[in-house]
C-alpha positions in Angstrom: 23.7 136.1 -116.5 25.4 138.7 -113.8 28.4 140.5 -114.1 29.4 138.7 -110.7 29.1 135.4 -112.8 31.1 136.5 -115.6 33.9 137.6 -113.0 33.8 134.2 -111.5 33.7 132.3 -114.7 36.7 134.1 -116.0 38.8 134.3 -112.9 40.0 130.5 -113.3 43.2 131.0 -115.7 45.3 133.5 -117.1 43.7 132.8 -120.6 40.4 133.8 -119.3 41.6 136.6 -117.5 43.4 138.1 -120.5 39.7 137.5 -122.4 37.9 139.3 -119.8 40.5 142.1 -119.2 40.0 142.8 -123.2 36.4 142.6 -122.8 36.3 144.7 -119.8 38.3 147.6 -121.4 35.6 147.4 -124.4 32.6 147.3 -122.2 33.8 149.8 -119.6 34.7 152.4 -122.6 31.4 152.1 -123.9 29.6 152.7 -120.8 31.4 155.7 -120.1 31.1 157.3 -123.4 27.4 156.5 -123.1 27.1 158.0 -119.7 29.1 161.1 -120.5 27.4 161.5 -123.9 24.0 161.5 -122.1 25.1 163.5 -119.1 27.6 166.4 -120.7 25.4 169.0 -122.6 27.0 170.6 -126.2 30.1 167.8 -126.2 30.3 164.0 -127.0 33.1 162.5 -124.8 35.2 162.1 -128.1 34.7 165.7 -128.7 35.7 166.7 -125.2 38.6 164.2 -125.6 40.0 165.6 -128.6 39.2 169.2 -126.9 41.1 168.4 -123.6 44.2 166.9 -125.9 44.1 170.3 -128.0 43.8 172.6 -125.1 46.9 170.3 -123.0 49.3 170.6 -125.8 52.0 173.0 -126.1 52.3 173.0 -129.9 49.8 172.9 -132.7 49.4 169.3 -133.5 48.2 168.2 -137.0 45.1 165.6 -137.4 47.2 162.9 -137.9 49.2 163.4 -134.8 45.9 163.8 -132.9 44.7 160.5 -134.0 47.8 158.9 -133.0 47.3 160.2 -129.5 43.8 159.3 -129.1 43.8 156.2 -131.2 41.8 156.7 -134.0 42.3 157.6 -137.8 43.0 161.4 -139.0 39.5 161.5 -140.7 37.7 160.8 -137.5 39.9 163.8 -136.0 38.8 165.9 -138.7 34.9 165.0 -138.3 35.0 165.7 -134.9 37.1 169.1 -134.9 34.8 170.2 -137.6 31.7 169.6 -135.7 33.8 171.5 -132.4 34.4 174.4 -134.9 30.7 174.6 -135.7 30.0 174.8 -132.1 32.5 177.4 -131.6 35.3 175.5 -129.4 38.0 175.5 -132.1 39.3 176.9 -135.2 41.0 174.6 -138.0 43.9 176.3 -139.2 46.5 175.1 -141.6 49.9 174.1 -140.6 52.7 176.9 -141.0 55.6 173.9 -141.6 53.2 171.8 -144.0 50.5 172.9 -146.4 49.0 169.6 -146.6 48.6 169.3 -142.6 46.0 170.8 -140.5 45.9 171.9 -136.6 43.1 172.5 -134.4 43.3 175.8 -131.8 41.2 176.5 -128.9 38.9 179.5 -129.0 37.8 181.5 -126.0 34.8 179.5 -125.6 37.1 176.3 -125.0 38.9 178.3 -122.0 35.3 179.3 -120.7 34.2 175.8 -120.9 37.2 174.5 -118.9 37.0 177.2 -116.5 33.5 176.9 -115.8 31.0 174.2 -117.2 34.3 171.2 -116.8 34.3 172.0 -113.1 31.1 170.3 -112.7 32.7 167.2 -114.4 35.9 167.2 -112.7 33.6 166.3 -109.5 32.1 163.4 -111.3 35.3 162.0 -112.4 36.5 162.1 -108.8 33.2 160.6 -107.8 34.0 157.4 -110.5 37.2 156.8 -108.4 36.2 157.1 -104.9 35.6 153.4 -104.7 39.5 153.1 -105.1 42.4 153.7 -102.2 45.1 156.0 -103.4 47.3 152.8 -103.5 44.7 151.3 -106.0 44.4 154.2 -108.0 48.4 154.5 -108.0 48.5 150.7 -109.2 45.3 151.0 -112.1 47.6 154.1 -113.6 50.8 152.1 -113.7 48.9 149.0 -115.0 47.0 151.2 -117.6 50.2 152.9 -118.7 51.8 149.3 -119.4 48.6 148.6 -121.5 49.8 151.0 -123.9 53.1 149.1 -124.2 50.9 146.0 -125.1 49.2 148.2 -127.7 52.4 149.2 -129.1 53.8 145.6 -129.1 50.7 144.3 -131.1 50.8 147.1 -133.6 54.3 146.3 -134.4 53.3 142.6 -134.7 50.5 143.5 -137.3 52.7 145.8 -139.1 55.7 143.3 -139.5 52.9 141.0 -140.8 51.2 143.3 -143.4 54.8 144.2 -144.8 55.9 140.3 -145.0 52.4 139.6 -146.7 53.4 142.8 -149.3 57.0 141.2 -149.7 55.6 138.0 -150.7 
């Protein structure tokens, strides 16, 4: 079965379109991760994303806060941070306001990476989106931003169901 066949098969109803959108998000994420993991030397896509968020943050975020931002567990952030620390991109430091919490600080190597090596990947990121018009980029940005609202909505539902099960 070809991708075009799947698109036609799932375009007939809103229910099928929802299924196709969900599948597309999963497949696109996997394809992008594989593409960038095989292409970016020294960093996996997950390491790169964590390093990007740490670098862009105005304050030092804890592993838990970073996990919430990136949609993964505190333990996953810790594992990725430890690898980045071994590679010299970050230091892991205890939080000054909570001795149980740890944060991540970028090193000079991280800054050098973003000032030099990353420029090549910015070109590829631009290439990825060359198939869209500026209006389509704007629409896609708005719709993906709204997707976070849908995810929050689903998380709240799941949390309420867990709470109801505990009470019974």
